[in-house]
C-alpha positions in Angstrom: 133.8 124.3 222.1 134.3 126.6 219.1 133.1 125.3 215.7 135.9 126.0 213.2 134.6 127.1 209.8 136.3 127.1 206.4 134.8 129.5 203.7 135.2 128.4 200.1 133.9 131.0 197.6 135.4 132.7 194.7 133.9 136.1 195.5 136.0 138.1 198.0 132.9 140.2 199.1 131.0 137.1 199.9 133.8 135.6 201.9 134.2 138.8 203.7 130.5 139.1 204.6 130.4 135.4 205.8 133.6 136.0 207.9 132.1 138.9 209.7 128.9 137.1 210.5 130.7 134.0 211.7 133.4 135.6 213.7 130.9 137.9 215.4 129.0 134.9 216.7 129.9 133.2 219.9 131.1 129.6 219.6 132.0 130.1 215.8 135.2 131.2 214.1 136.6 131.3 210.6 139.9 129.4 210.4 140.5 129.9 206.7 139.2 131.1 203.4 139.5 129.5 199.9 138.9 131.1 196.5 139.0 127.8 194.6 138.1 124.2 195.0 141.8 123.3 195.0 142.4 125.8 197.8 139.5 124.4 199.7 140.8 120.8 199.5 144.3 121.9 200.7 143.1 124.1 203.4 140.6 121.4 204.8 143.5 119.0 205.0 145.8 121.5 206.7 143.3 123.2 209.2 140.9 120.4 209.8 137.7 122.6 210.0 134.6 121.2 211.5 132.5 122.7 208.6 133.3 123.8 205.2 131.0 126.3 203.6 131.3 125.4 199.9 130.3 127.4 196.8 129.5 125.3 193.9 130.7 127.4 190.9 134.5 128.3 191.3 137.3 128.5 188.9 139.3 125.3 188.2 138.1 122.5 190.5 134.4 123.2 191.3 132.7 122.8 194.6 131.3 119.4 193.8 134.7 117.8 193.1 136.2 119.7 196.1 133.4 118.3 198.4 134.1 114.8 197.0 137.8 115.1 197.9 137.3 116.6 201.3 134.7 114.1 202.5 137.2 111.4 201.5 140.4 113.1 202.8 139.0 114.8 205.8 136.1 112.7 206.9 135.4 114.7 210.1 134.7 117.8 208.2 131.1 118.5 207.2 130.4 120.3 204.0 127.6 122.7 203.5 127.0 123.7 199.9 125.9 127.1 199.0 123.6 127.2 196.0 120.4 128.6 194.4 118.0 125.8 194.8 115.7 126.5 191.9 118.5 127.0 189.3 121.5 125.2 190.3 120.8 121.4 189.7 124.4 120.7 190.7 123.3 120.4 194.2 122.2 116.9 193.5 125.6 115.9 192.5 127.1 117.8 195.6 124.9 115.7 198.0 126.0 112.5 196.3 129.7 113.7 196.6 129.3 113.7 200.4 127.9 117.2 201.4 125.7 117.2 204.5 123.2 119.5 203.1 123.0 123.0 201.4 122.0 126.4 201.9 120.2 128.8 199.6 122.2 132.0 199.2 119.4 134.2 200.3 119.1 132.4 203.6 118.7 134.7 206.5 121.6 135.1 209.0 119.9 133.2 211.8 119.2 130.3 209.4 122.8 130.3 208.2 124.2 130.2 211.8 121.9 127.5 212.9 122.8 125.4 209.8 126.5 125.7 210.8 125.7 124.4 214.3 123.4 121.6 213.1 125.8 120.3 210.7 128.8 120.6 213.1 126.8 118.4 215.5 126.7 115.7 212.9 123.1 116.2 211.6 121.8 117.3 208.2 120.6 120.7 207.8 117.9 120.1 205.0 114.5 120.3 206.4 112.0 117.4 205.8 109.9 119.4 203.4 112.8 120.6 201.3 114.3 117.1 201.5 111.0 115.6 199.8 111.3 118.3 197.0 115.0 117.8 196.6 114.9 114.0 196.5 111.9 113.8 194.2 113.7 115.9 191.7 117.1 114.3 191.7 116.0 110.7 192.2 115.0 110.5 188.6 118.7 111.3 187.7 120.6 108.4 189.2 124.3 108.7 189.3 126.2 106.2 187.0 128.3 105.2 190.1 126.1 105.9 193.1 128.3 106.3 196.2 125.7 105.3 198.5 124.2 102.3 196.8 123.6 99.6 199.4 124.9 96.0 198.8 122.4 93.2 199.6 124.3 92.1 202.7 124.0 95.6 204.3 120.2 95.5 203.7 119.9 92.1 204.9 121.6 93.3 208.2 118.8 95.7 209.0 116.1 94.7 211.4 112.5 94.9 210.2 112.0 98.0 212.2 115.2 99.6 210.8 114.1 98.6 207.3 110.7 100.3 207.8 112.5 103.3 209.3 114.8 103.7 206.3 111.8 103.7 204.0 110.1 106.4 206.0 113.2 108.5 206.2 113.5 108.2 202.5 110.1 109.6 202.1 111.2 112.7 204.1 109.6 112.0 207.5 111.0 114.0 210.5 111.9 112.3 213.8 108.7 113.7 215.2 106.7 112.3 212.4 108.5 108.9 212.6 107.6 108.7 216.2 104.0 109.4 215.7 103.8 107.0 212.7 105.4 104.2 214.5 104.0 104.8 217.9 107.3 105.1 219.6 109.2 107.5 221.7 111.6 110.3 220.2 114.5 108.7 222.0 113.8 105.3 220.3 113.6 107.1 216.9 117.1 108.6 217.5 118.5 105.2 218.4 117.2 103.6 215.4 118.5 106.4 213.1 121.9 106.2 214.8 121.9 102.4 214.2 121.1 102.9 210.5 123.9 105.4 210.1 126.4 102.9 211.5 125.1 99.9 209.7 124.8 101.6 206.3 128.0 103.6 206.7 126.5 106.9 205.7 127.4 110.3 207.2 124.0 111.8 208.1 120.3 111.9 207.6 120.6 113.3 204.1 122.6 110.3 203.1 120.1 107.9 204.5 117.5 109.4 202.2 119.9 109.1 199.2 120.7 105.5 200.3 116.9 104.6 200.3 116.5 105.8 196.8 119.8 104.3 195.6 118.6 100.9 197.0 115.3 101.2 195.3 113.4 101.2 198.6 111.6 104.5 197.7 110.7 106.2 194.4 109.0 109.6 194.0 105.9 107.9 193.0 105.7 105.7 196.1 
């Protein structure tokens, strides 16, 4: 099945370069291009892409607000934000807005294409080591209205094992590290992760991490 990609960037040369790469790759196809956040929201609604590659800084509506609207209006679309990690602190807000991860703009082509496939499959593309760095940095800047805060009934609905898993995921452990730490098999880990996603109503692993921080289960110092 072909992964349908929408490109949102205000620079025509960037969009043209990404289109060449995506369209030349089996199993991937660009279905539309947007130069503004407003266009991205409209095209996501019209074209129902699997993945939206979203720049943050665009004229008019920025990529963060566009991400927030797309993830609400087009919940099947996964948003990958393009950013420069060390300088663009807006990445934190973009994840809270519902993005399934981000790419650094100097990511190599293989990494970019792999990220599209990973996100389209329903996973998050942020590697555990980067997740630790990212979460530690933005956890100290809580949103005034955190979209993934967990009400007490949702936490109460977790089993003891699921609660433990959520804490460890919040600390950035990968599935392999979870299996080793808990002494369980990889398949069991995946089952627990799927159950957490369902019970907590979040989109992917990145948002499990955010949820753990918003719920106060994990802090950068713990």
